[in-house]
Steps between C-alpha positions, in 0.01 A plus 500: 500500500736241369420290187430193725260700706317620190466142371365376831253786519379423140450141584312580817269739309423226250399268780280777657340583166418132422330463843306826440369426150461141565641431149869392472510523126380862511735610767800340325397660161456839666844500660689319222565169685442141391267273696802274552676780670201577720482143633878508555474818707200370688697205614793723613286751701 
């Protein structure tokens, strides 16, 4: 996998985890992303 593919996969996992746990803050904290990043990725996907 290329670096770009890994980044896309991590972002997708973040979006999936947030849906699963129904808690964006917890999902972001678990994976080391900011909430701002979550909303940015959500817009892009």
